N, C-alpha and C positions, 0 to 999 in steps of 0.2 A: 132284329134285324143285324141282317148277316152283308158280310165288307165285303163288296162286286169290285175296288180297287185296280188296276194295273199293279203300282205297287207297295211295299212295305208300309205299315203305319214310321217309321224309325227311322228309317227315311227319308219323309215327306220332313217328318221333324227336326232331326237333321239338317237337312236343305235346308229350313226356316229360317232354322238357328244359326248354320255357316250364314244363311244369303243375313242373314239380321250386323250381327260381325259387320261382315264385309261393306252394306250401304253405310255400317255407324263411325267406323275407320275413311272411310269416302267423305261423306258430311264434314264430318270436324277437318280431315286438307282441303278438298277445296276448294278456294274461296281467292275474294279479292287480295289477300295477305298471304302472296306463301312464303309455302315451309316446308323445310323436307322430311322423309318420317321420321327421321331422326332426331331434328327436332321435334316435333307434334309427338316422339315417344318422350321425351324431356318436358316437352309441357306438363303433360298428363302428373309421368312419377311426383311433379314439384305436387303437384294439389291441388286445390280450386283455392288454399289459404294459404296459398303459400310465395313465395317475394322476390324469385329467382332479379337476376344479374336484369336477363331480355323477361322484360313487364309491360312493353308492348307484345308478343306469340304467346305470351300468357294472360295479358288481357281479350283479348282476340280467340282464344278456346274455349277460355270457362266463359267470359261473360258473354259470349255473343255466339260462337259456335252450338257449346257445349248444353247449353235452355233449350237451340233450334233443333241439334239432331233430336233432343231425348220430348221434347216436343211434335214433331212431326214423328217417333215415330209410335210416345203411343198414339195421340188420332189414330194414323194406319191399323193400330192392332187394338181400339176398339170399335172404327166404325165394319171392321173385317170379324168382328165376333159375334156386333150389333146383324151385322150380316146372315149370320145364318140360323142366329134364334131366326131374327123376320122370314126365312122363307122356309126357315124346320115349324111354324105356328104357321104359314100362310101358307103353308102346303100352293111354296109359288116359286122355282128356280129364277125367277127372273126378280124379284124383290129385293129389299137394300132396304135400311138404315134410311134412308129419306121415302121411300115410300105411300109413308103416313101420314103427311102435306111438318117435318120438318123443318124440312128448307122451307118451306115458303114460309111456313111463322118466325124464324130464325132470317129470315130475310128482308121480311116484313119486319119484323122490332126496330131491327139494327140501321135502318127505313128510315123508319124517327127518330132516330136516335142523337143523326146526322145528320139527318135535313133542323131538326127542332136544338141544333148547340149540343145538346147536350154534353156529352163525350161521355154516355151511360153506354157505349154500344158493347161491351157484354152486357150483362146483364141488362137492356130491354132488349137484346135479339132473343136473350136463355128464356125472357118473360116469352115473348113471342111463338116460338119453338111448345114450350109448358101450352099454351090457348092455343093453339093448334092440335094436342095430341087429347090434350081437352074435350076440343069440338067434335074432332073424330071419334073420342068415343061415348061422343055421349049421341052422335050419328048414324054410326054403325053398332053401334052394339046390342048389343038386342040377349046375354044371357047364357045360356048352357046350346040353345036349341038354334042364337047365331049364327048367318053362312058367313064368313070369311070374306066372299064376293063384298057382301056386303059394306065391311068395315074397307075392302083396298080400296070399292069405289064411293067411301066417306073419305077415303085419305086425301085421290085426288081430287076431290073436290072442294073441298079445301085446300090440299098446299096451288089449287086456280087463285081459290079470295082473295089465300092468302099470296099468287104474285101477279097480280090484278088493282092489287094496295102497290104493291111493291113500284109496281111502273107508274102508277098515281105517283104513285112517291118519288118518281127521276123528273115527271111528270114537271116537276113544280119549284120541283130541286136545285133549281135556273146552273148558277159558276160552283154546286156541292155536290152534280150530277156523276163527278166525275171519281169522283173518293164513295158514295154509293157503286157504286160501276165493280173498278174496285178490287172494294167488302169482297163484294157478290160470285169474286170468281177465285172465293183464298189465296190465302198466301198466311208460307211465316215466318218471312221477314220483318217486322217485328219480333219476335215470340222472344221471352224476358225470364227471365229465374220465378216471376210472380205467376205466370201462366200451365205452373209444373204444380200444383200443386193442386185448381179444376180437372188436372188430364186426369193426373193420378185416380184423384176419388170417382172420378169416371171408368179407368181404369176397374178402381177397384170394385163399383157395379155392374164394370160387368165381368168379370172374374166370378165374381161371386150366383150371380146367374148363372154363370155355363159348371164352376162345382155340386148347387146346388141341384137345377132341370137338368141334369145331361141326356136322364133317363127319358125324361120324359118329351123334352126335342126328341126326340129317336124313336118314343111314343105317336105320339107328335107330326111324325114326318111319312109314320107307316102308313097302310091305311088300312089300321084298325079300328078299329071302335070307342075313341077315348073315354070316355061315361064309365065302357064293363069297365076297365078294366082298374075301378075304385082312382083317381085323380077327379079330381073337382075344376071342371072344368075352366069357367068364366075364370074364376077367380087364379087357374096357373094362367090362361090364355093372358091377361090381366097384365099380369103382373113381366112375364116374362114382355111383350109391346110396352108396355112401361120407363117396362128397365131398358133395355135397350134401346127405347128410345128418348128417356132422360141424360144416357151418358152419351148419346150423339147428337145430347143440345151442348155440351159442352164442348165439344169440335168445332162446330161452326155456330157456337158466342164467340165465341176467342177466333176464327182463325178462318173461317166464309162459308161455305159453301166449293167441300171433294166432291168429287161422287166421282164413283166407278169403283172405288176399292171395297167398297162391302159389297158390291156385286157380282166383282171378274172372283174375289180372293176366293173365298167360302168355295163358289161357281168351278174354276174351277183342278182346289183342291182335290172334289166330290171330287171330278172326271179323272182324277188321278188313285188319289188313295182311298177308295167308298162314301160311303155316308155314313158310320157311324158315329154320332157326333163322338163322342170321348176327346177322339181321336183327329176326328175335324173342327175341334175346337182346342185343342193343342197347337197342329196346325197353323191353326187360320189366327193368332197374338200375334206370333214372329213373324208372320212371312206378310200377313198386312202390314208389320210394323216395321220391313226391310219394304215395302214398294216404294209408301206416302213416303216413308227416306229418301229409299235412292229419289223419287220421286222429285224434293223441296231443292237435294243437292245439284240435278239438271235443271232447276228451275235456276236455281242460285246460279252456275254458269251460263243460262242464260240471260244477259239480266234483269233477271230478275222477275221474270218468267212471273207468272199466279201461280201457281203446281192444281188450282184447279184447273187449268185450263193441256191442262200438262194432257193431266186422270183424263179428264175425257179424248182429247185427243186419240191418247195411246191408249186407254180403257176399250171405246168402244169399239175401233179395229177388230182389238185380240177377240171383242168374248161375239163380236156378229161373224168371224172367224172359228168359235170354238160351233156355233148356233149353226156353221153350216156341212164343221161336223159331222153331226150328228147327222143329220139326215141318214 
């Protein structure tokens, strides 16, 4: 697959990393507790385990803002890289991590946990993700000869079924409906260090897929006869879709439904820097991290607006503009 981008890949990687660093600094700087850049630098130099004289600002940065910035950055990287995988495997530039009904399953699981008062929202949402993925595989998978449109259609159907179940949960939730709705809109306001470990696991899954199957993704995205090139189509496709979906499920189960990151980032980068997945994956990770971290900072400064609402409000018009310009 030849690169047809408008700009060199090195420029894209440098720009994405620079944007991520800027987003991280903004995430640590902005908030209800005001501090100067010099004070922020002093707190960062002191380290997380030190006990400086200014313990209040130290606690704000290392106990509240730092885990939130890390959580939003890793989540953005996972969503963007998973979007690259989905768009290549399904040969659909409009595919994203929620195409196979992952968000619907997670939302249903979380709604059940909130309604029953179990308090295990994250495990319940994760089980919902896994159930949705299993249902899609059973309905749409037909081995090597499977039609990709059948997998996508199965994802839409499963997502709608879980969505209907979630609506039923909201209808009978009573005074708990506000908690369900807030979770569905996506937010990092409650992120802490305990959330970082599962997110790192999801990032490890995505990185493993990117490194192991970067050449196969180029072949899947092309018009080549994949099977004739010696690739086990059914196994490879199953590994990529299942791995990307499960990685995304860690994000959804912890922080709710956050749309458009996995759709816009790879689509935009592909236009600017070309479709070669070796470079596309390298750029998507920091670019997705920068986008979601910046969006969370903007949401935080707007009275804790749910970040999922902000990504849809901004991402929707941007994506419509991209499609219009490509006509």
